[in-house]
DSSP file (Angstrom, degrees, kcal/mol; ACC not computed):
  #  RESIDUE AA STRUCTURE BP1 BP2  ACC     N-H-->O    O-->H-N    N-H-->O    O-->H-N    TCO  KAPPA ALPHA  PHI   PSI    X-CA   Y-CA   Z-CA
    1    1 A M     >        0   0    0      0, 0.0     4,-2.2     0, 0.0     5,-0.2   0.000 360.0 360.0 360.0 -33.9   83.7 -100.6   30.6
    2    2 A L  H  >  +     0   0    0      1,-0.2     4,-2.6     2,-0.2     5,-0.2   0.896 360.0  53.6 -62.0 -39.4   80.4  -98.7   30.6
    3    3 A R  H  > S+     0   0    0      1,-0.2     4,-2.7     2,-0.2     5,-0.2   0.909 108.0  50.5 -61.3 -41.2   81.8  -96.1   33.0
    4    4 A L  H  > S+     0   0    0      2,-0.2     4,-2.5     1,-0.2    -2,-0.2   0.920 110.6  48.9 -61.8 -44.1   84.8  -95.6   30.6
    5    5 A I  H  X S+     0   0    0     -4,-2.2     4,-2.3     2,-0.2    -2,-0.2   0.923 112.4  48.2 -62.5 -44.1   82.4  -95.1   27.6
    6    6 A I  H  X S+     0   0    0     -4,-2.6     4,-2.2     1,-0.2    -2,-0.2   0.942 114.3  45.1 -62.7 -48.0   80.3  -92.6   29.6
    7    7 A F  H  X S+     0   0    0     -4,-2.7     4,-2.7     1,-0.2    -1,-0.2   0.863 112.2  52.8 -65.2 -34.7   83.3  -90.6   30.8
    8    8 A S  H  X S+     0   0    0     -4,-2.5     4,-2.6    -5,-0.2    -1,-0.2   0.889 108.9  49.2 -67.9 -38.4   84.8  -90.7   27.3
    9    9 A I  H  X S+     0   0    0     -4,-2.3     4,-2.5     2,-0.2    -2,-0.2   0.921 113.1  47.3 -64.4 -43.5   81.6  -89.4   25.7
   10   10 A I  H  X S+     0   0    0     -4,-2.2     4,-2.5     2,-0.2    -2,-0.2   0.936 114.0  47.1 -62.2 -46.9   81.5  -86.6   28.3
   11   11 A Q  H  X S+     0   0    0     -4,-2.7     4,-2.2     1,-0.2    -2,-0.2   0.912 114.0  47.1 -63.1 -43.6   85.2  -85.8   27.8
   12   12 A S  H  X S+     0   0    0     -4,-2.6     4,-2.4     2,-0.2    -1,-0.2   0.888 111.9  50.4 -66.8 -39.1   84.8  -85.8   24.0
   13   13 A A  H  X S+     0   0    0     -4,-2.5     4,-2.7     2,-0.2    -2,-0.2   0.919 111.3  48.3 -64.6 -43.4   81.7  -83.6   24.1
   14   14 A L  H  X S+     0   0    0     -4,-2.5     4,-2.4     2,-0.2    -2,-0.2   0.899 111.3  50.9 -63.3 -40.2   83.4  -81.1   26.4
   15   15 A L  H  X S+     0   0    0     -4,-2.2     4,-2.0     2,-0.2    -2,-0.2   0.916 111.9  46.8 -62.4 -43.9   86.4  -81.0   24.1
   16   16 A C  H  X S+     0   0    0     -4,-2.4     4,-2.7     2,-0.2     5,-0.2   0.912 110.5  52.0 -65.9 -42.9   84.2  -80.4   21.1
   17   17 A I  H  X S+     0   0    0     -4,-2.7     4,-2.7     1,-0.2     5,-0.2   0.921 109.3  51.3 -58.8 -43.4   82.2  -77.7   22.9
   18   18 A G  H  X S+     0   0    0     -4,-2.4     4,-2.1     1,-0.2    -1,-0.2   0.905 110.7  47.6 -60.1 -42.2   85.5  -76.0   23.7
   19   19 A Q  H  X S+     0   0    0     -4,-2.0     4,-2.4     2,-0.2    -2,-0.2   0.891 111.7  49.9 -67.8 -39.5   86.6  -76.1   20.1
   20   20 A V  H  X S+     0   0    0     -4,-2.7     4,-2.5     2,-0.2    -2,-0.2   0.932 112.3  47.5 -63.4 -45.2   83.3  -74.7   18.9
   21   21 A L  H  X S+     0   0    0     -4,-2.7     4,-2.6    -5,-0.2    -2,-0.2   0.866 109.6  54.2 -65.0 -35.1   83.5  -71.9   21.4
   22   22 A L  H  X S+     0   0    0     -4,-2.1     4,-2.6    -5,-0.2     5,-0.2   0.937 109.7  46.6 -62.3 -46.6   87.1  -71.2   20.4
   23   23 A K  H  X S+     0   0    0     -4,-2.4     4,-2.2     1,-0.2    -2,-0.2   0.921 113.7  48.4 -62.1 -43.7   86.0  -70.9   16.7
   24   24 A M  H  X S+     0   0    0     -4,-2.5     4,-1.2     1,-0.2    -1,-0.2   0.909 112.2  49.9 -62.7 -41.2   83.1  -68.6   17.7
   25   25 A G  H  < S+     0   0    0     -4,-2.6     3,-0.4     1,-0.2     4,-0.3   0.911 110.7  48.1 -64.0 -43.1   85.4  -66.5   19.9
   26   26 A V  H >< S+     0   0    0     -4,-2.6     3,-1.1     1,-0.2    -1,-0.2   0.878 108.9  54.6 -66.1 -36.8   88.0  -66.1   17.1
   27   27 A M  H 3< S+     0   0    0     -4,-2.2    -1,-0.2     1,-0.2    -2,-0.2   0.777 109.4  48.6 -66.7 -25.3   85.3  -65.1   14.7
   28   28 A H  T 3< S+     0   0    0     -4,-1.2    -1,-0.2    -3,-0.4    -2,-0.2   0.351  85.1 118.6 -97.2   5.3   84.1  -62.4   17.0
   29   29 A M    <   -     0   0    0     -3,-1.1     2,-0.7    -4,-0.3    13,-0.1  -0.443  68.0-122.3 -73.7 145.2   87.6  -60.9   17.7
   30   30 A D    >   -     0   0    0      1,-0.1     3,-0.7    -2,-0.1    12,-0.1  -0.798  23.3-168.5 -85.7 115.9   88.3  -57.3   16.7
   31   31 A R  T 3  S+     0   0    0     -2,-0.7    -1,-0.1     1,-0.2     7,-0.1   0.548  74.9  70.2 -84.5  -7.6   91.2  -57.4   14.3
   32   32 A S  T 3  S+     0   0    0      6,-0.0    -1,-0.2     2,-0.0     2,-0.1   0.539  76.9 101.3 -89.1  -5.2   91.9  -53.7   14.3
   33   33 A L  S <  S-     0   0    0     -3,-0.7     2,-0.0     1,-0.1     0, 0.0  -0.436  73.8-114.1 -81.2 152.7   93.2  -53.5   17.9
   34   34 A G     >  -     0   0    0     -2,-0.1     4,-2.8     1,-0.1     5,-0.2  -0.194  42.0 -91.1 -71.2 175.0   96.9  -53.3   18.8
   35   35 A W  H  > S+     0   0    0      2,-0.2     4,-2.2     1,-0.2     5,-0.2   0.910 125.1  45.4 -59.2 -47.8   98.5  -56.2   20.8
   36   36 A K  H  > S+     0   0    0      1,-0.2     4,-2.4     2,-0.2    -1,-0.2   0.940 118.2  42.6 -64.2 -47.4   97.8  -54.8   24.3
   37   37 A D  H  >>S+     0   0    0      1,-0.2     4,-3.3     2,-0.2     5,-0.8   0.847 109.8  59.5 -66.1 -33.1   94.2  -53.9   23.4
   38   38 A F  I  X>S+     0   0    0     -4,-2.8     4,-1.4     3,-0.2     5,-1.1   0.936 109.7  42.5 -59.3 -46.7   93.9  -57.2   21.6
   39   39 A I  I  X>S+     0   0    0     -4,-2.2     5,-1.9     3,-0.2     4,-0.6   0.949 121.2  40.2 -64.7 -49.4   94.7  -59.1   24.8
   40   40 A L  I  <5S+     0   0    0     -4,-2.4    -2,-0.2     3,-0.2    -3,-0.2   0.902 130.1  23.7 -70.3 -42.5   92.6  -56.9   27.1
   41   41 A H  I  <5S+     0   0    0     -4,-3.3    -3,-0.2    -5,-0.2     4,-0.2   0.816 126.6  40.3 -98.9 -33.2   89.6  -56.4   24.9
   42   42 A S  I  <<S+     0   0    0     -4,-1.4    -3,-0.2    -5,-0.8     7,-0.2   0.825 128.1  23.4 -88.4 -31.2   89.5  -59.3   22.5
   43   43 A I  I ><<S+     0   0    0     -5,-1.1     3,-0.9    -4,-0.6    -3,-0.2   0.888 123.4  44.3-100.5 -52.3   90.5  -62.2   24.8
   44   44 A L  T 3 <S+     0   0    0     -5,-1.9    -3,-0.2     1,-0.2    -4,-0.1   0.704 123.0  37.4 -72.3 -18.5   89.7  -61.2   28.3
   45   45 A T  T 3  S+     0   0    0     -6,-0.2     2,-0.9    -4,-0.2    -1,-0.2   0.296  88.1 106.8-112.8   8.8   86.3  -59.8   27.5
   46   46 A N    <>  -     0   0    0     -3,-0.9     4,-2.1     1,-0.2     3,-0.3  -0.789  52.3-164.5 -91.5 106.5   85.3  -62.4   24.9
   47   47 A W  H  > S+     0   0    0     -2,-0.9     4,-2.4     1,-0.2     5,-0.2   0.796  87.4  59.5 -64.3 -28.8   82.7  -64.6   26.5
   48   48 A W  H  > S+     0   0    0      2,-0.2     4,-2.0     1,-0.2    -1,-0.2   0.936 108.9  43.6 -62.7 -45.0   83.1  -67.2   23.7
   49   49 A L  H  > S+     0   0    0     -3,-0.3     4,-2.1     2,-0.2    -2,-0.2   0.862 112.1  52.4 -70.8 -35.3   86.8  -67.6   24.6
   50   50 A L  H  X S+     0   0    0     -4,-2.1     4,-1.9     2,-0.2    -1,-0.2   0.914 110.3  48.8 -65.5 -41.1   86.1  -67.6   28.3
   51   51 A G  H  X S+     0   0    0     -4,-2.4     4,-2.7     1,-0.2    -2,-0.2   0.880 107.9  55.7 -62.8 -38.1   83.5  -70.4   27.8
   52   52 A C  H  X S+     0   0    0     -4,-2.0     4,-3.0     1,-0.2     5,-0.3   0.922 106.0  51.0 -58.8 -44.8   86.2  -72.2   25.7
   53   53 A G  H  X S+     0   0    0     -4,-2.1     4,-2.2     1,-0.2    -1,-0.2   0.898 111.0  47.8 -60.9 -41.5   88.5  -72.1   28.7
   54   54 A V  H  X S+     0   0    0     -4,-1.9     4,-2.4     2,-0.2    -2,-0.2   0.936 114.7  45.6 -65.0 -46.2   85.9  -73.5   31.0
   55   55 A A  H  X S+     0   0    0     -4,-2.7     4,-2.4     2,-0.2    -2,-0.2   0.913 114.8  46.8 -65.2 -42.8   85.0  -76.3   28.6
   56   56 A M  H  X S+     0   0    0     -4,-3.0     4,-2.4     2,-0.2    -1,-0.2   0.885 112.3  50.1 -68.9 -37.5   88.6  -77.2   27.8
   57   57 A T  H  X S+     0   0    0     -4,-2.2     4,-2.5    -5,-0.3    -2,-0.2   0.925 111.7  48.6 -63.8 -43.5   89.6  -77.2   31.5
   58   58 A S  H  X S+     0   0    0     -4,-2.4     4,-2.3     1,-0.2    -2,-0.2   0.901 111.1  50.4 -62.7 -40.5   86.6  -79.5   32.3
   59   59 A A  H  X S+     0   0    0     -4,-2.4     4,-2.3     2,-0.2    -2,-0.2   0.907 110.8  49.7 -63.0 -41.6   87.7  -81.8   29.4
   60   60 A G  H  X S+     0   0    0     -4,-2.4     4,-2.3     2,-0.2    -2,-0.2   0.906 111.1  48.0 -63.8 -42.6   91.2  -81.9   30.8
   61   61 A L  H  X S+     0   0    0     -4,-2.5     4,-2.0     2,-0.2    -2,-0.2   0.895 111.9  49.8 -66.2 -39.1   90.0  -82.7   34.3
   62   62 A T  H  X S+     0   0    0     -4,-2.3     4,-2.4     2,-0.2    -2,-0.2   0.896 109.6  52.0 -64.5 -39.6   87.8  -85.4   32.9
   63   63 A W  H  X S+     0   0    0     -4,-2.3     4,-2.8     1,-0.2    -2,-0.2   0.897 107.2  52.5 -63.7 -40.4   90.7  -86.8   30.9
   64   64 A M  H  X S+     0   0    0     -4,-2.3     4,-1.9     2,-0.2    -1,-0.2   0.904 109.1  50.0 -62.3 -39.8   92.8  -86.9   34.1
   65   65 A Y  H  X S+     0   0    0     -4,-2.0     4,-1.9     2,-0.2    -2,-0.2   0.933 111.0  49.4 -61.6 -45.6   90.1  -88.8   35.9
   66   66 A I  H  X S+     0   0    0     -4,-2.4     4,-2.1     1,-0.2    -2,-0.2   0.929 110.7  49.7 -59.9 -46.1   89.9  -91.3   32.9
   67   67 A L  H  < S+     0   0    0     -4,-2.8    -1,-0.2     1,-0.2    -2,-0.2   0.852 111.5  49.5 -62.7 -34.1   93.7  -91.8   32.9
   68   68 A R  H  < S+     0   0    0     -4,-1.9    -1,-0.2    -5,-0.2    -2,-0.2   0.851 121.7  30.8 -73.1 -33.9   93.7  -92.4   36.7
   69   69 A H  H  < S+     0   0    0     -4,-1.9     2,-0.3    -5,-0.1    -2,-0.2   0.552 114.5  50.4-107.9  -8.9   91.0  -95.0   36.7
   70   70 A F  S  < S-     0   0    0     -4,-2.1     2,-0.2    -5,-0.2    -1,-0.0  -0.906  87.2 -91.2-132.7 158.5   91.1  -96.8   33.3
   71   71 A K    >>  -     0   0    0     -2,-0.3     4,-2.6     1,-0.1     3,-1.1  -0.444  29.5-135.4 -68.0 136.7   93.7  -98.6   31.2
   72   72 A F  H 3> S+     0   0    0      1,-0.3     4,-2.5     2,-0.2    -1,-0.1   0.847 102.7  62.9 -61.1 -36.4   95.4  -96.2   28.7
   73   73 A S  H 34 S+     0   0    0      1,-0.2    -1,-0.3     2,-0.2    -2,-0.0   0.735 113.7  34.8 -66.6 -21.6   95.0  -98.8   25.9
   74   74 A Y  H <> S+     0   0    0     -3,-1.1     4,-0.7     2,-0.1    -2,-0.2   0.810 120.1  48.2 -92.9 -40.2   91.2  -98.6   26.2
   75   75 A A  H >< S+     0   0    0     -4,-2.6     3,-0.6     1,-0.2     4,-0.5   0.917 103.8  55.9 -71.5 -45.6   90.9  -94.9   27.1
   76   76 A Y  G >< S+     0   0    0     -4,-2.5     3,-1.8     1,-0.3     4,-0.3   0.900 103.2  52.6 -62.8 -44.2   93.1  -93.3   24.4
   77   77 A P  G >4 S+     0   0    0      0, 0.0     3,-1.6     0, 0.0    -1,-0.3   0.828 101.1  63.9 -60.2 -28.0   91.4  -94.8   21.3
   78   78 A L  G X< S+     0   0    0     -4,-0.7     3,-1.8    -3,-0.6    -2,-0.2   0.634  80.6  79.4 -72.2 -11.7   88.1  -93.5   22.6
   79   79 A T  G X  S+     0   0    0     -3,-1.8     3,-1.9    -4,-0.5    -1,-0.3   0.717  75.3  78.1 -65.5 -16.8   89.3  -89.9   22.3
   80   80 A A  G X> S+     0   0    0     -3,-1.6     3,-1.6    -4,-0.3     4,-0.8   0.678  71.9  80.8 -63.9 -15.9   88.5  -90.3   18.6
   81   81 A L  H <> S+     0   0    0     -3,-1.8     4,-2.0     1,-0.3     3,-0.4   0.776  76.5  71.5 -60.4 -24.2   84.9  -89.8   19.7
   82   82 A S  H <> S+     0   0    0     -3,-1.9     4,-2.3     1,-0.2    -1,-0.3   0.816  91.5  57.7 -62.6 -28.1   85.7  -86.1   19.6
   83   83 A F  H <> S+     0   0    0     -3,-1.6     4,-2.2    -4,-0.2    -1,-0.2   0.867 104.2  51.7 -67.4 -35.3   85.8  -86.3   15.8
   84   84 A V  H  X S+     0   0    0     -4,-0.8     4,-2.0    -3,-0.4    -2,-0.2   0.941 112.6  44.3 -65.0 -47.2   82.2  -87.6   15.8
   85   85 A F  H  X S+     0   0    0     -4,-2.0     4,-2.5     1,-0.2    -2,-0.2   0.877 111.4  55.3 -64.2 -36.7   81.1  -84.7   17.9
   86   86 A G  H  X S+     0   0    0     -4,-2.3     4,-2.4     2,-0.2    -1,-0.2   0.887 106.5  49.7 -63.5 -39.5   83.1  -82.3   15.8
   87   87 A M  H  X S+     0   0    0     -4,-2.2     4,-2.0     2,-0.2    -1,-0.2   0.913 110.6  50.3 -64.9 -42.6   81.4  -83.5   12.6
   88   88 A W  H  X S+     0   0    0     -4,-2.0     4,-2.8     1,-0.2     5,-0.4   0.923 111.5  48.3 -60.3 -44.3   78.0  -83.0   14.3
   89   89 A A  H  X>S+     0   0    0     -4,-2.5     4,-2.2     1,-0.2     5,-1.7   0.891 108.2  54.8 -64.6 -39.3   79.0  -79.5   15.3
   90   90 A A  H  <5S+     0   0    0     -4,-2.4     6,-3.0     3,-0.2    -1,-0.2   0.908 115.1  40.1 -60.0 -41.0   80.3  -78.7   11.8
   91   91 A M  H  <5S+     0   0    0     -4,-2.0     4,-0.3     4,-0.2    -2,-0.2   0.938 127.1  28.7 -73.3 -47.5   76.9  -79.7   10.4
   92   92 A W  H  <5S+     0   0    0     -4,-2.8    -3,-0.2    -5,-0.2    -2,-0.2   0.845 129.3  32.1 -90.6 -35.2   74.5  -78.2   13.0
   93   93 A V  T  <5S+     0   0    0     -4,-2.2    -3,-0.2    -5,-0.4    -2,-0.1   0.905 132.6  27.1 -88.6 -45.8   76.4  -75.2   14.4
   94   94 A F  S   <S-     0   0    0     -5,-1.7    -3,-0.2    -4,-0.1    -2,-0.1   0.399  96.4-129.5-101.6   1.9   78.4  -74.1   11.4
   95   95 A K        +     0   0    0     -4,-0.3    -4,-0.2    -6,-0.3     2,-0.2   0.837  47.8 164.1  55.0  39.2   76.0  -75.4    8.7
   96   96 A E        -     0   0    0     -6,-3.0     2,-0.3    -7,-0.1    -1,-0.2  -0.574  39.8-114.6 -86.0 150.5   78.9  -77.1    6.8
   97   97 A Q        -     0   0    0     -2,-0.2     2,-0.5     1,-0.0    -1,-0.1  -0.668  24.8-153.2 -83.1 138.0   78.2  -79.8    4.2
   98   98 A V        -     0   0    0     -2,-0.3     2,-0.1    -7,-0.0   -11,-0.0  -0.959  11.1-151.8-115.0 125.5   79.4  -83.3    5.0
   99   99 A N     >  -     0   0    0     -2,-0.5     4,-1.9     1,-0.1     3,-0.2  -0.336  30.7 -97.6 -92.5 176.1   80.3  -85.6    2.2
  100  100 A G  H  > S+     0   0    0      1,-0.2     4,-2.4     2,-0.2     5,-0.1   0.839 120.4  55.6 -62.6 -36.6   80.1  -89.4    1.9
  101  101 A W  H  > S+     0   0    0      2,-0.2     4,-2.3     1,-0.2    -1,-0.2   0.889 107.0  50.6 -65.0 -38.2   83.8  -89.9    2.6
  102  102 A Q  H  > S+     0   0    0      2,-0.2     4,-2.2     1,-0.2    -2,-0.2   0.912 110.1  49.8 -65.4 -41.2   83.5  -88.0    5.9
  103  103 A W  H  X S+     0   0    0     -4,-1.9     4,-2.5     2,-0.2    -2,-0.2   0.902 109.1  52.3 -62.8 -40.0   80.5  -90.1    6.9
  104  104 A L  H  X S+     0   0    0     -4,-2.4     4,-2.4     1,-0.2    -2,-0.2   0.916 108.4  51.3 -61.0 -42.4   82.6  -93.2    6.1
  105  105 A G  H  X S+     0   0    0     -4,-2.3     4,-2.2     2,-0.2    -2,-0.2   0.905 109.5  49.6 -60.5 -42.4   85.3  -91.9    8.3
  106  106 A I  H  X S+     0   0    0     -4,-2.2     4,-2.6     2,-0.2    -2,-0.2   0.912 110.4  50.5 -63.8 -42.7   82.9  -91.3   11.2
  107  107 A L  H  X S+     0   0    0     -4,-2.5     4,-2.4     1,-0.2    -2,-0.2   0.897 110.3  49.8 -62.7 -39.5   81.5  -94.9   10.7
  108  108 A L  H  X S+     0   0    0     -4,-2.4     4,-2.6     2,-0.2    -1,-0.2   0.887 109.8  51.1 -66.5 -38.2   85.0  -96.3   10.8
  109  109 A I  H  X S+     0   0    0     -4,-2.2     4,-2.6     2,-0.2    -2,-0.2   0.941 111.8  46.9 -62.1 -46.5   85.8  -94.3   14.0
  110  110 A L  H  X S+     0   0    0     -4,-2.6     4,-2.2     1,-0.2    -2,-0.2   0.893 112.2  50.3 -64.0 -38.9   82.6  -95.6   15.7
  111  111 A L  H  X S+     0   0    0     -4,-2.4     4,-2.6     2,-0.2    -1,-0.2   0.916 110.6  50.0 -62.9 -43.1   83.5  -99.1   14.6
  112  112 A G  H  X S+     0   0    0     -4,-2.6     4,-2.2     2,-0.2    -2,-0.2   0.908 110.5  49.1 -62.3 -42.9   87.0  -98.8   16.0
  113  113 A C  H  X S+     0   0    0     -4,-2.6     4,-1.7     2,-0.2    -1,-0.2   0.898 111.1  51.1 -63.4 -39.8   85.7  -97.5   19.3
  114  114 A Y  H  X S+     0   0    0     -4,-2.2     4,-0.6    -5,-0.2    -2,-0.2   0.937 111.0  47.4 -61.4 -46.8   83.3 -100.4   19.4
  115  115 A L  H >< S+     0   0    0     -4,-2.6     3,-0.7     1,-0.2    -2,-0.2   0.864 109.2  53.9 -64.9 -36.2   86.0 -102.9   18.8
  116  116 A V  H 3< S+     0   0    0     -4,-2.2    -1,-0.2     1,-0.2    -2,-0.2   0.872 109.7  47.9 -65.7 -36.0   88.3 -101.4   21.4
  117  117 A T  H 3<        0   0    0     -4,-1.7    -1,-0.2     1,-0.2    -2,-0.2   0.518 360.0 360.0 -86.8  -3.4   85.6 -101.7   24.1
  118  118 A K    <<        0   0    0     -3,-0.7    -1,-0.2    -4,-0.6    -2,-0.1   0.460 360.0 360.0 -79.7 360.0   84.8 -105.3   23.2
């Protein structure tokens, strides 16, 4: 079970990193370009989006490993850990305010993950 938890944390962290890089990439896109230039200059040369692709691909490969080696009924609920990482990223990377209800939600997610792995 410890291996599943470790791989789930890695997969969730990679997924969150990919989402953060996606948001950063979209924020840095040039909106004045036409469609062809948009593809060539905004996507293919945007290092944030390229990093997003690497992180999301790594998360996908890690998820495939998890699915192959662990029971789905244990593995799938642990994907909720990505919400915990997402909340952390919202606070620390994007300087967003987190209210009490959001903290309660995070605590319930962690409690649920704990119960699933027991």
